[in-house]
C-alpha positions in Angstrom: -15.1 31.6 41.2 -18.3 33.0 39.7 -16.1 36.0 38.3 -13.8 33.5 36.5 -16.8 31.2 35.0 -17.9 34.7 33.6 -14.6 35.3 32.0 -14.7 32.0 30.5 -18.1 32.5 29.0 -17.5 36.0 28.0 -14.2 34.9 26.0 -16.1 31.9 24.5 -19.1 34.1 23.2 -16.8 36.7 21.7 -15.0 33.9 19.8 -18.3 32.3 18.7 -19.7 35.8 17.6 -16.5 36.8 15.7 -16.0 33.6 13.9 -19.9 33.8 13.0 -19.6 37.1 11.7 -16.2 36.4 9.8 -16.5 35.4 6.2 -16.2 31.6 5.5 -12.6 30.4 5.6 -11.8 27.9 3.1 -8.9 25.4 3.1 -5.8 26.9 1.7 -4.6 24.5 -1.1 -1.1 25.3 -0.2 -1.4 23.8 3.2 -0.9 20.3 1.3 2.5 21.4 0.0 5.0 20.3 2.8 8.5 21.0 2.5 9.9 17.4 3.1 8.8 15.2 0.1 11.5 12.7 0.4 10.7 9.0 0.1 12.3 5.9 2.0 11.7 2.4 1.4 9.0 3.3 -0.9 7.0 5.4 1.6 6.3 8.8 0.2 7.0 11.9 2.7 8.6 9.3 4.9 9.7 11.9 7.6 6.3 13.2 8.0 4.7 9.9 8.0 7.1 8.5 10.4 7.1 11.2 12.8 3.5 10.3 13.9 4.6 7.3 15.5 4.9 9.0 19.0 1.0 9.6 19.0 0.7 6.1 18.7 3.1 5.1 21.4 1.6 7.9 23.8 -1.6 6.7 23.5 -0.7 3.1 24.1 1.3 4.0 27.0 -1.7 5.9 28.4 -4.0 3.0 28.1 -1.7 1.0 30.1 -2.3 3.6 33.0 -5.1 3.2 35.6 -6.8 6.4 35.6 -8.8 7.8 38.7 -12.4 5.9 38.2 -14.1 9.0 37.7 -12.0 10.4 34.9 -11.8 6.5 33.3 -14.1 7.5 30.4 -12.9 10.8 29.5 -9.4 9.5 29.9 -9.7 6.3 27.8 -11.6 8.6 24.9 -8.3 11.0 25.2 -6.0 7.9 24.9 -7.8 6.5 22.0 -7.9 9.8 20.1 -4.2 10.6 20.7 -3.4 6.8 19.2 -5.7 7.3 16.2 -4.1 10.8 15.5 -1.1 8.5 14.5 -2.8 6.6 11.8 -5.0 9.5 10.6 -2.1 11.7 10.3 0.1 9.0 8.9 -2.5 8.2 6.3 -3.0 12.1 5.3 0.7 12.5 4.8 1.2 9.5 2.6 -1.0 11.6 0.1 -1.9 15.0 1.3 -5.2 16.2 0.1 -8.3 17.8 1.6 -9.9 14.5 1.3 -7.3 12.6 3.4 -7.1 15.4 5.8 -10.3 14.6 7.3 -9.1 11.6 8.8 -6.3 13.5 10.4 -8.6 16.0 11.8 -11.4 13.5 13.0 -9.3 12.1 16.0 -7.4 15.4 16.7 -11.0 17.0 17.6 -11.5 13.9 19.9 -8.3 14.4 21.6 -8.7 18.2 22.2 -12.4 17.8 23.4 -11.7 15.0 25.6 -8.8 16.7 27.3 -11.1 19.8 27.5 -13.8 18.0 29.0 -11.4 16.3 31.7 -10.3 19.7 32.7 -13.9 21.4 32.9 -15.2 18.4 35.0 -12.2 18.7 37.1 -11.9 22.5 37.7 -14.9 24.3 36.6 -18.3 22.1 36.4 -20.2 19.2 37.7 -21.9 18.9 34.5 -20.9 15.9 32.1 -19.2 17.7 29.2 -17.5 14.7 27.2 -20.2 13.6 25.0 -21.5 17.0 24.0 -17.9 18.3 23.4 -16.5 15.3 21.6 -19.8 15.5 19.3 -19.0 19.1 18.5 -15.5 18.2 17.7 -16.2 15.8 15.3 -19.1 17.8 13.6 -16.7 20.9 13.2 -14.3 18.4 11.1 -17.3 17.3 9.3 -18.7 20.5 8.6 -15.4 21.7 7.1 -15.2 18.5 4.8 -18.8 19.3 3.6 -18.6 23.1 3.1 -14.8 23.8 2.9 -15.8 26.3 5.8 -12.9 26.1 8.6 -14.6 28.3 11.2 -16.0 25.8 13.5 -12.9 23.6 13.3 -10.7 26.8 14.2 -13.1 27.2 17.1 -12.7 23.7 18.4 -8.9 23.7 18.0 -7.9 27.2 19.5 -10.5 28.0 22.0 -9.9 25.1 24.2 -6.1 25.7 24.1 -6.5 29.6 24.7 -8.9 28.7 27.8 -6.9 26.1 29.4 -4.2 28.5 31.0 -6.8 30.6 32.2 -8.8 27.8 34.0 -5.5 26.4 35.4 -4.7 30.1 36.7 -8.1 31.0 37.9 -9.4 27.7 39.6 -7.9 25.8 42.6 -6.0 22.3 41.8 -8.2 19.5 42.4 -6.8 16.3 40.4 -5.2 17.1 37.0 -1.6 18.1 37.4 -1.7 21.8 36.4 2.0 21.9 35.5 2.0 19.1 33.4 -0.8 20.6 31.4 0.9 24.0 31.1 4.0 22.3 29.9 1.9 20.6 27.2 0.2 23.9 26.3 3.6 25.3 25.8 5.0 22.4 23.6 1.8 22.7 21.3 2.3 26.3 21.1 5.8 25.3 19.8 4.4 22.7 17.7 2.3 25.1 15.9 5.3 27.5 15.5 7.1 24.6 13.9 4.3 24.1 11.6 4.4 27.7 10.4 8.1 27.5 9.7 8.1 23.9 7.8 10.8 25.0 5.1 13.1 27.2 6.7 13.4 24.5 9.5 14.3 21.9 6.8 16.7 24.2 5.0 18.4 25.1 8.3 18.6 21.5 9.7 18.5 19.3 6.4 17.5 16.1 8.3 14.0 17.4 9.5 11.3 19.6 8.5 9.4 22.0 10.8 6.2 20.0 10.1 8.0 16.6 11.1 9.4 18.3 14.1 6.0 19.7 14.9 4.7 15.9 15.2 7.3 15.1 17.6 6.6 18.4 19.9 2.8 17.8 19.8 3.7 14.0 20.5 5.7 15.2 23.7 2.6 17.6 24.7 0.4 14.5 24.2 2.6 12.8 26.8 2.4 15.7 29.2 -1.5 15.7 28.9 -1.7 11.8 29.5 0.8 12.2 32.7 -1.3 15.1 34.0 -4.1 12.7 34.7 -3.8 10.9 38.1 -3.9 7.3 38.5 -6.6 5.4 40.7 -3.8 5.3 43.4 -3.5 9.2 43.4 -6.7 10.3 44.4 
């Protein structure tokens, strides 16, 4: 267990140092040039906007479940973050700019950090990590917004995803469903791949772009995460 903790700390330290030494990473203006700009019923970029609906449905579904009491706060923050991703991302895709992108990224960091806190407190540590991790996530998005430097946001988004499989494989199962979390990680990886191939997917399918499908895959990943948290009756 100590060896596993040392590995986690070492990986985190290397990531922090590497990004600290790297030059500032600005937001690429081309990021906002999504492939599917078709409008419907007066709604611009209709598919990219509507495909955020699964986040709202998953978040609301999560709020109907009764988590284990000691996980309740982190779980509620997770569900709220997922639901707010739907609103923030839909708002961004109505008019994609760096200014509106902030409202997409803020709830994403809340969801990422709440999930990571739940996992750390379940498998790795008895320390309370929710508040400092969520605060760090929000700060990373605000720092990018104020400085146009993505380095802290990149750390917040990708380091927990990289560490999650290692934690699940290195620590004995307690309460969170490791298989559901691993499926969530796999679906999120698929979502990021779809994001990279936004236009080729649209050209191949015609109906949906890679970015719209990214939202659907990430919504499915969020459902896996919600289902990984046991109900009060299971603990």
